[in-house]
C-alpha positions in Angstrom: 10.6 -20.7 89.1 9.4 -21.6 85.7 7.5 -24.8 85.1 6.5 -26.1 81.7 6.0 -29.4 80.0 8.5 -29.7 77.1 9.7 -32.2 74.5 13.3 -31.9 73.4 14.5 -32.6 69.9 18.0 -33.8 68.9 18.9 -33.7 65.2 21.8 -35.4 63.4 22.7 -35.1 59.7 24.0 -38.2 57.9 25.8 -38.0 54.6 28.6 -39.8 52.8 31.2 -38.3 55.2 29.5 -39.8 58.3 32.1 -42.0 60.1 30.0 -43.8 62.8 29.2 -47.3 61.6 25.5 -46.9 62.6 25.3 -43.7 60.5 27.0 -45.4 57.5 24.4 -48.3 57.5 21.6 -45.7 57.6 23.3 -43.7 54.8 23.6 -46.9 52.6 20.1 -48.2 53.3 18.4 -44.8 52.8 20.3 -44.2 49.6 19.3 -47.6 48.2 15.7 -47.0 49.1 15.8 -43.4 47.7 16.9 -44.8 44.3 13.9 -47.1 44.3 11.4 -44.4 45.4 12.9 -41.9 42.9 12.0 -44.3 40.0 8.5 -44.7 41.3 7.8 -40.9 41.3 9.9 -39.9 38.3 8.6 -39.3 34.8 9.8 -42.1 32.5 9.8 -39.8 29.3 11.5 -36.9 31.0 13.5 -38.2 34.0 15.4 -36.0 36.4 18.4 -36.9 38.6 17.9 -35.1 41.9 15.3 -34.9 44.6 14.5 -31.2 44.3 13.9 -31.5 40.6 11.7 -34.5 41.2 9.7 -32.6 43.8 9.1 -29.7 41.4 7.9 -32.1 38.7 5.8 -34.4 41.0 4.4 -33.0 44.2 3.6 -36.5 45.4 7.4 -37.1 45.8 7.1 -35.2 49.1 6.2 -38.7 50.5 9.7 -40.0 49.8 11.1 -38.9 53.3 8.3 -40.8 55.0 9.0 -43.8 52.8 12.7 -43.7 53.6 11.9 -43.8 57.3 11.1 -47.5 56.9 14.8 -48.1 56.1 15.7 -46.5 59.4 13.1 -48.0 61.9 15.2 -51.0 62.8 18.3 -48.9 63.4 16.4 -46.6 65.7 15.0 -49.6 67.5 18.6 -50.6 68.3 18.9 -47.5 70.4 16.5 -49.0 73.0 14.8 -45.7 73.5 17.8 -43.5 74.4 20.6 -41.6 72.7 23.7 -42.6 74.7 25.9 -39.9 73.2 24.0 -37.1 75.1 24.7 -37.6 78.8 23.3 -35.4 81.6 25.7 -33.2 83.6 26.7 -36.1 85.8 27.6 -38.3 82.8 24.5 -40.5 83.0 22.8 -41.5 79.8 20.1 -38.9 79.5 18.3 -38.5 76.2 15.2 -40.7 76.2 13.6 -40.9 72.7 10.0 -41.6 72.0 9.9 -41.1 68.2 11.9 -39.7 65.3 11.4 -38.0 62.0 13.5 -38.3 58.8 13.9 -35.4 56.5 15.6 -35.7 53.1 18.0 -32.8 52.7 19.2 -33.8 49.2 19.8 -36.8 47.0 20.7 -37.7 43.4 20.1 -41.1 41.8 23.5 -41.1 40.1 25.7 -39.5 42.8 25.7 -40.9 46.3 27.8 -37.9 47.5 24.7 -35.8 47.1 22.6 -38.0 49.4 22.0 -36.3 52.8 19.3 -36.9 55.4 18.4 -35.4 58.8 17.1 -37.5 61.7 15.4 -35.7 64.5 14.7 -37.6 67.7 12.1 -36.5 70.2 11.9 -37.1 73.9 8.7 -38.0 75.7 7.2 -35.1 77.7 9.5 -33.8 80.4 9.0 -31.2 83.2 11.2 -28.2 82.7 11.6 -26.8 86.2 14.1 -24.1 85.5 17.2 -23.1 83.5 20.3 -22.6 85.5 23.7 -21.6 84.0 22.8 -22.8 80.5 21.5 -26.1 81.8 17.9 -27.4 81.8 16.7 -28.6 85.3 14.3 -31.4 84.3 12.2 -34.2 85.6 10.7 -37.2 83.9 7.8 -36.9 86.4 5.5 -34.2 85.0 3.0 -33.9 87.9 3.0 -33.8 91.7 4.9 -31.8 94.3 8.2 -33.7 94.6 10.5 -34.3 91.6 13.5 -36.5 91.0 15.6 -34.1 88.8 18.5 -34.2 86.5 20.3 -31.4 84.6 21.2 -31.4 80.9 23.5 -28.8 79.5 22.5 -26.7 76.4 23.7 -28.5 73.3 23.9 -27.1 69.7 21.9 -30.0 68.2 19.1 -30.0 70.9 16.1 -27.7 70.8 12.8 -27.4 72.7 10.3 -29.0 70.2 7.2 -28.3 72.2 6.4 -26.1 75.2 3.3 -26.0 77.4 3.4 -23.5 80.2 2.0 -24.6 83.6 
């Protein structure tokens, strides 16, 4: 039996083709904020249009993804600490989230179709008891001898973000 303390990460990508209303609001608000931040970091005499050009010209523009996070915080708060679209094998809401990180995949101040962000959500520490038939056997209780468990099937957008062997 393996035992380890782990944190899982779930990543979604949001772009102009996102159809969920929550994703659309995040797309619009982060694009609006991106255009503001782009102006702050751009060179007034020799402006560029896209994020990667901006990053090459001004290394301080690497702070933009962190600054865009402020446009997402209230939307993440609406989730009340769990991703409801990732149930455990019994169909119960499973995926507790403790924090998130935004990464800016691409953007362009004149073309919203080029704006794309990634949101990665992280669970609190969980006890990984075993892996059975492509399912994680987990517990929210990370210490002791008796564990209330649940199983979560492997998912293409979920990865183990941290692992501490016991």
